[in-house]
C-alpha positions in Angstrom: 8.6 15.1 10.2 10.4 17.8 8.3 10.1 18.9 4.8 11.1 21.7 2.5 9.4 25.0 1.6 8.5 23.6 -1.8 7.4 20.2 -0.4 6.2 20.5 3.2 5.5 16.8 3.4 8.9 15.7 2.0 10.8 13.3 4.2 14.4 14.0 5.0 16.8 11.3 4.1 16.7 8.6 6.8 13.6 10.0 8.4 10.4 8.0 8.3 6.9 9.5 7.8 4.6 9.6 10.7 2.6 6.4 10.9 -1.2 6.8 10.6 -3.9 4.6 9.2 -3.3 5.8 5.6 0.5 5.3 5.7 0.0 1.8 7.2 -2.5 0.9 4.5 -0.2 2.3 1.8 2.7 0.3 3.2 0.7 -2.9 2.9 -0.4 -2.0 -0.6 3.2 -1.4 -1.6 4.1 -4.8 -0.3 1.4 -6.3 -2.5 2.7 -4.4 -5.5 6.3 -5.7 -4.8 4.9 -9.3 -4.6 3.1 -8.7 -7.9 6.4 -7.6 -9.4 5.1 -4.1 -10.2 6.9 -2.0 -7.6 10.6 -2.1 -6.7 11.8 -3.4 -3.3 13.2 -1.0 -0.7 16.6 -1.4 -2.2 15.3 -0.5 -5.7 15.6 -4.0 -7.1 12.8 -5.7 -8.9 11.3 -8.5 -6.8 10.4 -11.8 -8.2 6.7 -12.2 -8.6 5.1 -14.1 -5.8 1.3 -14.3 -6.4 0.7 -16.3 -3.2 2.2 -13.5 -1.0 0.5 -10.9 -3.1 -2.9 -12.5 -2.6 -2.3 -12.9 1.1 -1.4 -9.2 1.5 -4.5 -8.2 -0.5 -6.6 -10.5 1.7 -5.1 -8.8 4.8 -6.1 -5.4 3.4 -9.7 -6.7 2.7 -9.9 -8.0 6.3 -8.7 -4.7 7.6 -11.3 -2.9 5.5 -14.1 -5.1 6.8 -13.0 -4.8 10.5 -12.6 -1.1 10.3 -15.9 -0.4 8.5 -17.8 2.4 10.1 -14.7 3.7 11.9 -12.8 5.3 9.0 -13.0 8.8 7.8 -14.4 9.3 4.3 -10.9 9.8 2.9 -9.6 6.6 4.6 -12.6 4.6 3.3 -12.0 5.8 -0.3 -8.3 5.0 0.0 -9.1 1.4 1.1 -11.7 0.9 -1.6 -9.4 2.3 -4.4 -6.4 0.4 -3.2 -8.3 -2.9 -3.0 -9.9 -2.3 -6.4 -6.5 -1.5 -8.0 -4.7 -4.4 -6.3 -7.3 -6.9 -7.2 -7.2 -5.8 -10.9 -3.4 -6.1 -11.0 -3.6 -9.5 -9.3 -6.0 -10.8 -11.9 -3.7 -9.4 -14.7 -0.6 -11.0 -13.1 -2.5 -14.3 -12.7 -3.2 -14.6 -16.5 
């Protein structure tokens, strides 16, 4: 992964970041946000809200959190907790 002097973690155009647990979880969270109609799709378009797919993706994250309990670093555990909290709140808001 290459970056710039100002942004050492910046990703060069066309280059994907290294996949680790955090980027995997963030990818799933982004998918949930797209389904909630909050985040743009990969092509920058606004996706149609699909609460069924949003809930399914949030549920996948919850299962992943449960199955990895005790095996995560403190930072990874906090990331999972915060993402699930935020996504669940946004799902409730979108469901109103």
